[in-house]
Structure formats: C-alpha cells, structure tokens
N, C-alpha and C positions, 0 to 999 in steps of 0.2 A: 504494499499499499504506499509505504514512505517512498519507494523507488518510483511508482507511477506519479506520485505527487511532484517529486523532483524533476521528472521528465516533463510534466505540464508546466511547471514554472520556468523551466528553461525554454519551452515553446514560446511562452507568452513573452519572453524577454527577447527572443530572436525575430519574432514576427515584426515588430516596428523596424528592426534594423534591415530586414529584407525589403520592407516597403520604401525604405529610404536608400536603397542600394544606389551606388553611383553608376551611371550609364556613360560609357566612353563612346563618342560619335566615331564612325568609320565612313569618312567623306568619299571613299573610293566605291562604296556599295551602289549598284545600279538601282535606282528608286522606281524605274518604270514610269515615270512622271511624262506625260504628253502635254506640254504647255499649250495654252490658247495660241492661235496663230493670228498674224496681222493686226495685233493691237495698235491702237493709235494713242494719243495722248488723252488722259482722262479730262473731263470737263472741269473748268475753273469754277468754284462755288464762290459767289461774291461774299465778302466778309470773312472768309475762312482761309488760313494759310494753306499754301499748297504743300509745305514741308512738314507741318505738324498736325494739320486738321483742326487747330485750335482757333477761336475767333481772332480776327485781325483786321484792323483798319489801316495798317501800315502799308506804304508802297513796297512792293516787291523787288528788291535789289539784291541778288545773290552775289555773295563775295565768299571765295574759298581762301583759307589761310593755312598755310604750312606751319604746323606748331611743333617746336622742339619737344623730344619726349625722353630724353635721357636724364639721369639723375641730377645733373647740374642745372637742368631747366625746371625742376619742381620746387615749388607749384607754379603751374601755368596760370595765367590771368586772362580774364575776359571770355574764357571758354564756356562759362555757364550761360552765355547769351546765344550760343550757337544752337541751331535746330537739329543739325545732323553732324556727327563726328565720325569720319572714317579713320581707320587705324591700317597701316600697311606696313611691310618690312622696309627698313632703310639699310641695314647692315648685317650680313650674314642672316642666320636663321633665327637669332635671339633678339634683335633690337627692332624697334618700330618707330614711325613718325606718324603724327596726326595731320589730318586735314579737316578743318572746321568749316561748315557752311553756315554762313550768317545770311538770313533772307530779309528779315525785317528790322531787327535790332542790331545797331552797328556801334559798338562801344568806341570810345575815344582811345583807348589802348588794348590791344590784344598781343598776346605772345607767349614765350619767346618765339619769334618768327625765324624760320631756318630755311635752307635751300631747297630747290625742286628737283624731281627726278622725272623720268619719262611718263611714269604712271601718273603723276601729278597733273602733268600737261593733259593727258588723255582724260582724267577725271574732269578737269576744267571743260573739256568739250562737251561733256555729258549735259552740264548745266549752261554752257556758254556763258559762265559766270566771270565776274572779276576775279583775278588772282593775285594774291599778295605773297611775296616769298623774298628772300635775300640770297641771290645768287642761284645758279644752276650747274649741274654737271655738264661738262663739254666733251667728255670721252667719247671717242669714235664709236659708234654702236650704240650708245646711250646718251646722245647728244640732244639735251632739251631744246636748244635754239633751232636745230635742225628740225625737230618734230613741230615746233611752233611754225616754222616756215612752211612746212608741209600742209599744215592745217590752215595756214593763211590767218592766223589770229592776229598778226599786226597789220592785216588789211581790213580790219573792222572799221566802222564808221566812228567808233568811240574807242579809246585806248582802254583795254581791260587788263593790261599787265602792270603790275606794281612791284618792281624789283628794287629792293633796298640797296643793291650794289651799283645802281645806276646814277648818274648825275642829276637825272631829271627828277627821281623820286627819293633819293637817299636822304635829302633834307627833311622829308615828312616823318621819317622814322626817328625814335628816340632811343637812347641808351638807358636802361633801367637800372636803379640802383639796388644793390644786393645780389645780383647775378654777374658771374664772370663771363667775359667774352669767350665763345660767340653765342652765349646763351641769355643775352640781354637786349635783344632788339625788340622794341614795342612798335605796333602799327596802328595809325589813327583810323579806323575803318570809317568814322563818321566823315572824314574829309574825303576818303576814297569813294564812298557811297555818293557824295556830292558831285564827283567828277563824272561818274557813269550813270547818273540818274535818269539821262534822257535816252539811253540805249533801250532797244526793244528786245527783251529777254525772252526767249522760248518759255513756254509755260507747260511744265511737265508734272502735274500733281500726282502724288500718292493717292491711293484709295484708303479710306478710314471707315472703322466700325464704330457703332455707338453702343455695342454689347460685348461683353466678354467672349472670348474664343470658347468653343466647346469641343473641338477636335484637338487631337494631339494628346501627348502624355504630360504628366505633372512635372514642372520644372520651377522649383523655388530656389535653386542655387545653381550658379553657372561658373565654371572654372576654365581659363584659358591658360596653357602653359607653353613657353616658347622654347625654341632651341633643341638641339639633339638630346639633352638630358633633362629638358623641362625646368631648368633652374634659372632662367633669365629674370633679371629684375623687371622686364616688361610684363611679367605674369599679371594677370587680373582675375578679379572674380565679381559676381553679382548676387545680391541677394534680394528676393521678390518681397514687396510690402503689399499684401492684399488690401489694405486700407487705402493705400494711395494709387495702387495698381501700377506701380513702377518697380524697377529694378535699381538699386543702390550700387554703384560701382566702387570697388575697392582694389587697392594695389599694395602689395606686400602687408596685406592684412590691415591697412589703414585706408580711411576714406580717401577716395579720389576727389580732391577738392580744387576749387577755384581759389587762387590766393586771397581774393577779396571776400570769400566766404569760408574761412578756415574752420575745419571740423565738421563740416556738412558735406556729405558725399553727394556728388552730382547723381541725378536719377534720370532714367531713360524709360519710356514706356515700351520701347521695342529694342531688342538686341539681336543683330543679325550676323552670322558667320557666313560670308560667301566664299566658297571654295573654288580656286582657280589654280593656274599654273604659275610657278616661281622659276625664274632663271637668273643667271648673273652673267653680266657682260665682262668676263675676264677678271673680275675682282669682287670682293665682299661689299664693297659700298656702291655697286652698280647693279642694283636689283631690276629686273624686267618682269613686270607682273602682267598677266593676261586680263585685260578688262573688257575686251570685246569678244564675246562667244557665249558660253553656256555651261552650266555646272550645278552641283548640288548647292543647297543654301539651308542653314538651320536657323529658323525663326523662333524666338523666344519673346513671348508676350502674354499678359494676363495670367501668368503662372503656368503657361503650358509651352511645350515645345513642338513645333512643326517641322517635321522632316520635308523640306520644300526644294525649290529648284530656282535657278536665275537664268535670265537671257538678256543679253545686250546685242542687238542685231547689227549695229554699226557705231562709228566713233561719235555720229551726231545722235544716236538714239539714247533714250532712257534705259536704265536697267530696271527690269521687270521681276519682282519676286512672286513666285507661285506657291499655292498650297499643294498637298499631295494628291489633289484631284486635277492639278493643271489649270486651276483658275487664279487669276491675279489675287493676291492676298490682300485683305484689307487689314491694315495695321491700327493698334490702338492710338488714339490721339495723344499727341505729345512728342518729346524729342526721341531721335533714334540714334543708336551706336552701331555703326557697321564695321566689322572686322573682315577685311579682305586678305586671305591668306591661302597657304597651301599646306597639304598633310605633311610635308617634309619640314615644315616649319613650326606647326601649332598642333597641339593636342586639346580637344575640347571635351569636356565632360559636365554632367548636370545630374542633379538629384531632385 
C-alpha cells in the first residue's frame, strides 16, 4: 500500500513537469504548408497603424535604424518607440545587430547607430523606408554601395539614406556621453523624418486580429541561443504575460530595456523567428542573409506557438507570414520582434 502511494505521489509530481517540457524547434522539417498565392498589399485602415494595428493619427514615415547590439552598446536608447525590431547576424554565428523600424514616433535621439550590411540594404527595400546608419561594408561581394546602386536608391525623388560617415549628414549625429566609440552615435529621427516627409512611401500593412489565437500549442516562455555552443551573450528569452498579452524580452536573465526606461523590459505582442540561409563572404564580419525567398517561420503570440511559413517574392515585395493552413496570419495588435536567422546560428526552444 505504501509503495503504491509513493508511486502515485511521484506521478503527481512528474505530470506538471511533463506538461511544461521544453520543445526545441527543428526548422528543417517540411511543414507541408501551401501558402496563398498572388497576395497584394493589405488595405490601409484609416486611423490604424499599418505596423502595429493600434490607433494612430500620426503621419506614416517609416525609418529603419541600424542599432548596435554588442555589450559596449547596452543599454540602447530610443528603441522603445520602434514598432518593429529586426535582429540579424552581424559577426560569425553568435553576434547580432538590430534594425529598428520607426513608423509614427520619431525620437530626437536613437542609438547607438552602427554600420550597414547588404541584408540591411535589402530590408530597407521591403519598406522603401528612410535608412539611418554609420558607414557600410565595402568588401567586394558584400559591398553595400554596389547594392544600393543596383537598387537605384539614390535615384529616388527624396534622399532616403542618412549615413553618419558622410559630410552631408555627419553633423546631424551626436556623440553620447557614457558610451565609448564606436558605440556612441545618436541619430535625430525627428529631423530625418522632416527631411523625407513628402516622399510617397508604399503602404504594406500587416493583418491584425482582435481575438486571441486558438490554434497552435502553448508557448509562455521562449529561448533563443546563438553560436555553435549556444553560449553567446546575444542570447535572449521572452516571458508571456497573459494580463497584458505581451512577451517581455530578457537578455542574460536581465530585462531588455531602453536606457530611458531602466528596469522595465521591452514587451512585444508578436515574436517571430524567420528561418533562412546564412553565408559569409570570406570573413566572419561579412554575413549574407537570404531575405527574398521562402521558408519556415515560428510565430509566437497570445501565449501560443504557430509553426508557420514566410514568403517574400521579390526585393520590392513585403514579407508575408502564414499560419499552418497557408493563410496570411493575423498578428496581435502591438509591437513585433522579428529574428531573421539560420539553424546553423540559432537554436530556438519554448515551453
């Protein structure tokens, strides 16, 4: 009798741990998703932000900013005002750089701003946005200026490139106290927004839902580990708050914060891992990321994980995220964090 009781107690202890078991994503699995074909841009809803789905009376002026993400750049500033934050590899398999999209709110200072790579120029093309950076890679085979010429960005009716290493725009940037060079460049987005306000930006809204997702499995905690051993300081995690319907982001088990909001983790309504191909142009600091194409995407929202898919048909097209049924997914209203990476660089798990 005592033995049976002991076994019963052990089972009761084990059941919760089983239900909370960590799931590691295998991005190479064929999910057999057949995405909708021939999708056009979604309609713009007056008074609603195209990038967050939240009420907005502001003028849509998209500006992408390259944000330094090494330890000497922490804490970053102004990033809490971004609608979407992209994270992409910048050096080897373990270090990343951010690219933040500001659509309606343009702070007087954002940073630290760092240099651009080919993938950043190609992401700019998706939004046809203003782009703020300090210098570019000019290595043959990953020469950003060559890509910009091919895309005819400098032929636009309005200048959309704000390079802090040029005589024209360098004076607009400021050096921020408390940060060592080269992690101390601050950019005045309010001034740059004024420069490009008359440009006709393409309008490519996401779809949004007013209800919580019902499909997918439970995901209240997300973990991203970088590098061959998973020990990079770029590692991050997210914890879901059902009362706020957001994921709070942490880095090294500390809140991922804006310098101007210390101790408060930035929160995101949607966390997306977009799996693609990663190559290097002969050096660890010359990553080439495939942004036009298709592949698996893991979407976390509303405490759920959706094993989905992504497609970007051309350089000028928007990236469309799909659910497991091949329908364009409706995101939760709010900010979105998108990690674009490859399985050789990143391991993702959740529970």
